[in-house]
N, C-alpha and C positions, 0 to 999 in steps of 0.2 A: 325142415329142409332149408338149406342155404342156397339162395339163387346165385347164378353165375351171370357172366356177361350175356349169355344167350337167352336168358330168361328175364325179359323186361317186366317191370311192375307197371301195369296200365290202370289208370283211374279215369273212367268215363263219368264226367260230372254232369252230363246232360247238355249236349250241344257244344261242349268243349271238354278239355281234360288235360291230363299230363301223363308222361311216361318217365319212370325212373329206372335206372339200371345199376347193377353193382359191378365195379371194375375189379380187376384181378387182385387188387390190394384189399378188397372188401369195402371200399368206400361207395357211398350212395351218390349217384350222378343223375342229373336232370337231362334226359334226352330230348324231351319235347314238352311244350306248354302252349296252350291256346286252342283255337277252334278245331285243329286237327291234332292236338297234343297227345291224345290217347292212342294215336295210330303211328307215332314216330318210331323210326328204326335207326339204329346206329350206323352212320356212314363212316365213322372214325372209331378208333379204339375208345372205349368208354371213359378212360381216365382223362381224355381231352375235353370232355363236356363239363359244364359247371357243376359244382357240388349242389346237391338238392337241399341240404341243410347245413351250411358252413358253421364251423366252431372255431374258437380262438385256438390256433395251433395247427390248422390245416388250411390248404388253399391259399387265397389271396391275403397276405398280411396287411394290406393297405386299406382294407375296408372293414367297417364294424361288423362283427358276426352276429347272427341271431342268438347264439349260445356261447356264453363265457362262464367258466367255472373255476373257482379257486378250490383246489382239492384239499383234503384233510392234512396232507403233508406239505402244503404250500405250493404245489405244482400249479402253474397257470394254464397249461395247455390241455386240451381235450381232443382226442383223435378217435372218432367213432368208426366202427366197422359193423356191417349188417350181420345180425345173428339169425333172424327169421322174418318171414312175411306171413301174415294171417289175413284171410278174407272171410267175412261173415255177412251173408245176406241179412237184411233187416226185414223182419216179418211185417206183413201187412196187417197190423192190428190197430184198433182205435187209439186215438191220442189220449193220453192221461192228462186231463185238464187241471187236476189238483196236484201241484208239485209237492215233493217230499222234502223234508229238511236235509241240510247237508252239514258235514263237519267243517271245521275251520280250514283244513287243507283237503279239498274234496274235488270230485269230478265236476268240471264246469261246462262241458258241452251242453248246448241248448237242449232242453227236454222236449218230449213229445215224439210222435211217430207219424211220419208223413204217408205211410203206406208204400214201402219199397225203398230201394237204395242199398248201398253196400258200406260196410265198415271195414276199412283196410288199416292194418296195424303193421308198421315196419319197426321191428325191434332192433336197436343198435346197442353196442357196448363199447366202452373205451378199451383201447388196445391193452393197457396195463393196469388201469384203475378199475375197481369193482363198482362201476357206475353204468347204469342202464338208462337209455333214452328211447322212449317209444314215440314214433311219429304216427299220429292218428288222423285218418281222413274219413269223413262221413259224407257220402253222396246223397243228393236229393234230386233224382232224375226228373221228377215232375216239374221242378222249377229251374234247374240248372245252377243252383247255389251249392257250393262245396264248403263244408265245415272242416276246419283243421285245428288241431291242438297238439300239445306235447306233454308227455308225462315222464317225470324223472324220479328215479329211486336209486339209492346206492347202499353199499355195504362197506364203506370205508371206515377206518378205525375211529374216526371222529366226524364232526359236522363238516359239510362243505358249504361254500358260499356261492350262490348263483348271482353273478354280476350282471348278466344279460340273459333273458329268458323269453325270447320271442316265440310266437306260435307258427309263423311262416317265414320263409326266406327264399322265395323263388327268384329266378333271373329271367329277364326277357329283353328282347331287342326293341328299341324305340327309335323313331326317326327324329330328325333335327327339329321338326315342328310339333313334337309330342307335347301334350298339355296335361296339367293337373288341375282338377277342381277340388277345392278344399273348403271347409266350413268353420273357420276360426273367426270369432268376433271379439268385441271389446269387453265381454263379461256379461254381467246382469243386463237383461233386456236387449241383448245383441246376439242371440244365438242364431245359428244357421246362416251366417253372413257368407254369401257365395263369392269366392275368389278364384279366378282362372289365371294360371301362370304357366310359363314355359318350363319344361324340364331341362334345366341347364346343367352342365357338368358340376359335380360336387355332391355332398351329402346334405339332404334337407330333412329336418326332423319336424314333424307335426306332433306336438306333444301337449298334454293337459296335465294339470296338477290340482291339488286341493283335496283329493281323496273322496270327499262326500258329494260334491257337486261339480266335478271337473268339466262337464260338458257345457257349462255356461261359457267357458272361454274357447272350447273347441269340441265340436262333435266328433265322435270316434269313427267317422266315415270319410271316404275319399273316392274320387273318380280319376282314373288315368286313361287318357286317349293315346295309346302307344304309336299309332300310325298317323297322328296329326289330329286337328280338331274334329270332334264328332258332333253330329246333330242329334235331334230328338229321335229321328227314325232312320239314321244311317251312320255308319262308322263303328270302329271297334272301341269298346270301352271296358276297362277292367275296374270293377267296383269292389271296395273292401269295407267291411264293418267289423269292428272289434267289440265283441259281446262282453263287455266288462264294465262294472259299476264303479270302478276306481280310475286311477291315473292311467292314461292310454298314450301310446305313441305309434306313429306310422313313419318309418324311416325310408327315404328314397335316395339311393345312391346311384348316381349317373356317371358312367365313365365312357368317353368316346372310344370307338374302335378304329384305329388308324388304317386298318386294311379294308374297311367298308365305308364307302363315301356316304357321309351324313348319318350313319347309324351308330347308336350308342348302346351300351349295355346297362340295364336298370336292374338293380336288386331292391326288392321290396321287403322290408322287415316290419312286422306289425304284432302288437300284443300289449301286455301291461308295461307301463313306463317304468324302467328300472332306475331312473334318476333318483339318487338318494334312497334307493330301496333295494340294496343287495339282500338277498334272502338266504338266511342261514338254515340249512336243511340237515336234520339229524338222520343218522343211519336208519333205514327201514321205513322212513316216512315218505309217502308218495306226494310229489309236487305236481300239480296240474295247471298248465297255463290256460289263460282264457281262450275260448273259441274265437277264431277269426272266420267269419263267413265271407266268401268272395265268389265272384263270377267273372266270366269273360264273354261279353256280348258282342255280336257283329251287327246288330240292328239298331245301334244308337242307344241313347239314354232311356228311351221308352222301353226298350227290351230289358235294360237293367231294372227298371221300375217293376215291370211285370214279374220278373224273376224274384226280386226281393219281396214283393207283396205276397206272391204265392208261398214263398218259403216262410215268411213271417206268420202268415195265417196257419200254415201247416205245422210249424215246428216251434213257434214261440208264443203266440197270442192265446190268452185265455178266452174261451167261448168265442171263437173267431167268426162263427156264422150268425151270431146274434147282433142285430143292429143296436148301437148305443143310443140311449135316450137323450132328450133335450133337457139340459141342466140349467137351472137358474140359481146363481150364486148371489149372496147378499153383500159381498165384500165392498164393492164400489158404491153400494147404496149406504152402508152404515159404518164401515170400518169397525172400530171397537165400540162404537156408541149404539147400543140397542138394549131392549128389554123384551120380555116375553110377548107383550102386546104388539110391539113393532114387528117382531119376527113372524108372529101369527098372521099379521096383516100382509106381510110380504109373501107368506106361503099361499094365502088366498089369491093374491094378485098373480103369482106365478102359475097357479092352477088355472085361473081364469084366462091367462094368456095362452095356455096350452102346453106348459112344461111338463116333463115326466118326473123330474127330480128337483127338490129344493135342497140346496147345499148351504148349511150354516158354516161360515168360515171362522177364522181366528177371533178370539175374544170371549168365548163362552165359558171359560174355566177360571179358576183362581178363587181362593177363599180369603185368608188373612191378608193377602197381597193382591188386590183386584187387578185383573188383566185389562187395564185401560189403555195400554200402549205395549210396545214390544220389549219393555225393560224388566218385566216381572212375570212370575207365575208359571213359566214353562217348567213342566215336571209335576205340577200340582193339578192333576187331571180330574178335579171335581167341579161341577158347575158352579159358577159365581152366584152366591145366594142373593146378591143385590140385583143382578140382571135377570136371573132365572131361579126364583125362589122355589119353584116346584121341579127344577131340574130340566132335563132334556125330554122326558117322556111326554109332557103335554105338547111339545112341538112335533114329535113324531106322530102323536095322535091327531093333531091338527092337519098334518099332511095327509094322513090316511083318510080323514074325513073329507078332505078336499079332492081325494082321488089321485094323489100323486105320492111319490116316494120321498123319504127323508134321508138326507146325507149329512155328514159331519166332517170337519177338518181336524186333523191331529198332526203333531210333530213329535213322535215318540222318541226320537234319537237325540233330542236336545234338552238343555236345562238352562234357565236363567240363574245366575248366582243369587239373585233376589228371589228365593223360592224356598218352600219348606223342604223340597227334595234335596236341594243343595245344602241346606242347613244340616240335614241328617246324614247325607252321603257325599261330602265334598270329594271323597276319594274315588267317586264313580266317573270322573271326567277324563277325557283324553288329555294328557299333559306330560311334559318332561319335568326336569328338576327346577325349572323356572316358574315364576308365577304366570299362569296362563293368560294370554291376551284375550280380550273380549272381541267378538265380531258379531255385529248386530245385537249387542248386549247379551250374548249367550255363549254357551260352551257345548262341546260335543260329548255325549255320554260314551263310555268305552264299551263297545259291544264284545270285546274279548273277555269281559267278565261275565260269567254265567248268570250272576244275579242281575246284571244290567239287561241281558237278553230276556230273562224272565219278566223283568219289569216292563220292557218295551212291548212284549206280547200282551201283557196284562193291561196295558194302556188301552189297546184296542178292544180286548175282551170286556173290560169294565165299562168302557164307553158305549159299546153296542148293547150290553146287558141293561144299561140304565135307560135305554130308549128302545124297547122292543119294536121290531119292524124296521129299524134303520138298515138300509140296504146299499148305502154308497158311502165310501170313505175317501177323502182326499188326504194323501200321505205326503207331508211336506218335509223339507230339510233346508234350513235357511242359513247354513254356515259351513265353510270349508274347515278342514283340519289345518291349524296353524302351528300347533305345538305338539308334533307327533311323539307319543310315548304312552306306554301302558304298563301298569304294575303287574299285568298278567304275563309279561315277557321279561326274561332275564336281560341283564345289561348288554350282553354281546349280541343281542338280536332285536333291539328296539326297532330297527328298520323293517322288520317283518310286519309291523303294524299296517303298512300300506297295502299289503296283500291280504293279511288275515282279517282286517276289519271289513273288507268286502265280503268275504265268505261268511263271517259272523253276522253281518247285516242281512245277507241273503237267507241265512238260517232263520232269522226272525221273520222276514217277509214270507218265507215258505210256510212257516208255522201259522202265521195269520191267515194265509190263503187256505191252508188245510183246514183250519178250524172254522172258517167262514166262507165256504165255497159259493154261497149265494149272494155274497156282498160284492158289489162292483168296487174296484180299487183304482183310483187315479194316482199316478206317480208324478210328484212335483218336487222340485228342489230349487227354490228361488226362481221358479219357471221351469225351463227345460234342462236343468243341470244334471239330470239322470236319464237322458234320452239314449238308451242303448239296448241292444237286443238281448243282453244278459239279464239285466234287472227287470226288463219288461215281462219276463216269464211269469211273474206273480201278479201282474197288473192287467187291467183292461185297456188303459189309455194313459197318455201323458199330458201334462199341462205344457203345451208347446213352448210358451214363453210368457213371462209377465208383461211383455210388450204386446199390447193388444191394439195399437194403432193399426187400423186395417190396411193402410198403405204399406207399412213395414211387414205386416202379417202375410200379405200376398207373396212377398219375396221369401219370407221364412217358410211358408207352407209349400211353395214351389220347390225349394231345396229339400225340405224334410220329406216330401212325398216321393222322392227318388228311392228312399229306403223303407218308409213306413206308410201303410195305407191310411186313408182318411179316418177310419174308425179309431185309430190310435191318437190322432191329432185333435185334442180338445181346442175348440175355437169359439170364443164368446164375443157377443156384441157388447161393446163398452163405449165410453165417451172419450177414450184416449185419442189424442190427435185432433179432437174437435172436428171430426169428419161428419158428413151427412149420415144420419142413422140408416137410411136405405142402403148406402154403400157399405157400412159396417155389417149390416145383415147379410148382404150378398157375399161378402168375403167369408163370414163365419159359416155360411151354408156350404162352402167347399171343404169344410172339415167336419168334426163332430160338433154339431150346432148347439149353441147355448147362449145364455144371457148373463151379464154381470152389470146390471143397470139398477138405478133406483126406480123400481116399477111404480112407486107412488108418485113420482115426479114427472111421469110421461104425460105429454099433451095428448089430446084425442087423436091428432094427426099422427103422432109418433106411435101411439098404441095401435093404430090401424096398420102402420108399416110393419110393426112387430107381428101382428096377427097374420098378415099376408106372408111374412117370412116363415112363421110356424106352419101355416097351411102348405107352403111350398116344401118345407122340410119333410112333412108327412108323406108327400108324394115322391120325393127325390132321395132321401137319405139312405134308403136301401141300396140304390144304385151307387150313390156317391161313396158309401162306406165299403162296399163289396165289389165294385166294378173295376174295369180296366181303364187306367189313366192314359190319355192321349194328349200330349202337349202341342200347342199351336203357336203361341206368341210368348217369347221369353221376356220376363222383367229383369233378368240378371245378366244378359249377354246381348251382343249386337250393338249396332249404332244407336238405336233408340230403345231405351228401357222404360219408357213411360207407359207401356201397355203390357197386359198379360191376358192370356186366354188358354184354357185347357178344357178338355171334355172328359167325362167318365161314362163308359158304356157298360151295359149289362142287360139283364132280363127286364121285362116290363115291370114297373113299380107297382107294388100292391097297395091296398088301402089300410093294412094293419097299422096301428099306432107305432111310431118309432120307439124302440126300446122295450116294447112289451111283447113282441113276437118277431122271430127272425124273418128276413126276406125270403120267402119260400121259393122264389124263382131266380134268386141271384146267388150263385155258388161262389165259393172261395176262389175260383179261377176266373171270375168275371161274368159268370152266368152262362146260360145255355143259349148262345146266339145274341146278336146285338139287336134286341127289341126296343131298347130305350137308350137315349143319350141325354145327359145333362151337360150343358155347355155354359161355362162361365167366361164372361168378357169384362175386363176391368181397365178403365183409363185411370192410371194412378196420378200422373202429373200432366202438365200441358205437353202436347206432343212436340218432339224435337223439330227444329227448324227444317231439317233435311227430309222430313217425312211428310208426305202429302196424302191425306185421305185414310191412311191406315191399311193394314193388310186384310185381305179377304180370308175368312175362316172356312177352309175347305174340309169337308167331312168325308174323307176318302174311304172310310170303313163302311159306309152305308151301302145297302143293296141298290144298285143303279136302276133296277126294274120295279122298285116299289115307290109308292107315294108316301110322303111323311108330313105330318102336322107339325109345324114349327111354332111353338108358343113362346113368345118373348116377354119376360116379366121385368118390368121396371117397378120396383117395390114402392115407389112414390105414387104409383097410379093404381086405381082400384081394378082396372081391367087390363089384361095382357093383350098384346098384339098377336093375332093368329093368322097364319097363312099356310097353304099346302104347296109343297115343293117336291119334285122328284128326287130320288136318291142320286141320279145322274147329275142333276143340276147342282145339288148341294156339294157333290164331290168335285165337279169341274169348275163351277163358278163360285161356289161357296156363299157365305153370308158376308155382305159388305160390312166393313168395320162400322159399328153403329154409334160410337161414342165420340164426343168432341171436347168435352170439358173435363178438368181434373175431378177425381173422386166420383166418377159415374160408373155404373155397372148395369149389366143385364144378365139375367139367368134364363137360359133357354131349356125348355122341355121339348125333345124331338122324338116322336114316336110314329110307328107306321099307322096309316089311316085304316 
């Protein structure tokens, strides 16, 4: 059935939505978008409304379009008309938590089933070219997050070239004081840097490059406040996340409207970054753009957080209802310098401290060329006989004997030129016709080669088989693509590498997850270089950043938590920044808690601090990882950024060990009622001169008619401070700001008496 102007296409995304319509020429138009967008009606002829998905050759020639195609005959324009609209309810079935492998050009929408929603497909065709473009929309009414992507297929007499291939292209009105919050930093150890700026006229591109670890320089998420600055609990916010493990861009094109005082028109384009990556598409091959997940909230940034957390748990995350365990990593204790005896000693100390997992990091492999630094042995995944003459199995056995789990670090996508693997397979690397450049003394293996994909899967298979019982893997990738090229691709489509390598790598990751469903996988790429909702489908958590200075981490975790729940954000206690250990513990407790310390070098006082932190993690991590985030004091905006405070609310915490049993009373939607609150208060720097005393922390979500026990933990002290307050008092008067000096912290447990 072909819709007409009288038959609008309405998409209710849960608290907001959009309405599209077809004008008399067959073009798709956007009638409405926003909180009442699914209820919009045409007050003017449809052709006067913005195009829903502009292409080069239609509409406004002065703006970059979401889709640009060079056709087989050299034609540059594409003019789409609507062919059909299909609507399919999504059955309420359990989520498939073990993803399946995908082909190189395959469907990319996020896997899993949230229990409900609708899949809308608007099929368009070019007026004269045999090219079909399908616009896909997948609703998630329980969260209010909408997934969109585009699928392109053609029957032209030869290949076409996709010059731009965005997944969304909506248009909205913004006021003169509209703002953008974006997360671009300086690269390694500077992820999730929060930047707020005005949306001024012109085209702004938020773009990442590098292919393998692009999110080190820019996370693929953004927040737009179309009606002016929004707060944590008030104001309109449009939030976008591109679920893509490669180069990403978000384009924001602002054009003032002279007939409306102070109002401008904003077009948002988002998807895979096409810079240097035109995609040559053969006839009959289906090209699928990355999923873009987005929402429009009216209750401020906290509402964005609730929506994205619910959607991430329902549609992305593996084992979302299981609390992640306490991980102890050896890296900052030993770096490359260890042997079996030293590792076994650290395993015992980790178990004694209360960790759930001991993770052996880099340096355990290499034979003829020992892995004593990062210059050799990547690719030679056999245990170093000098360090570990009996292999990994005794370490896994030692962990089991100590009552904890064993984990291992791998980097299966990379190779050092100084390695047996490179000696035998120099043609396995990503490269063009030049001699490839080294980055961190290593090269990228080419996942477009089937033998490379098989090798990468086998790296994990063999490593786990060599140490039965290993149940945790840290998957790292410490190099970007600098010399794009593949012998798997013909000369006229070498740029396809930027897209195809993501799909090929996802195929490897999916196969590893399928083969090892009971193994926890941490996603790392020089820190947070792959923090996206696409790659996360096959992992349980991400290493948020290699920067573990707790002052910096407060700001990073504040930003990251807008899109990802705490169960995803691995946060370890380290010596970075030379901060007080109690402060580092308090910061790590607000994420997935763990340690990266030389446990043998701890003083008795420090060991006592760590034990108190572990005991607190046992009581609070179910709520922290699965509860509802409520932000109180921002460390990234406002006149004074020296402080931070937020709370997480959920069901009453249980006594089950973290990581060994799910929180039975904390659901993925934040729990059945606010029975427990965990409140974090951090003084990062000396308070600003204009600030006196600090803000009161008002807990407005508590029941005013109930009494609450407020337990304040200073991890430097053996006993917490306990008082009983009414919910009414905690909401109206709040808790006076308790901290005066830099790098001080308190963690509160607040529960009904």
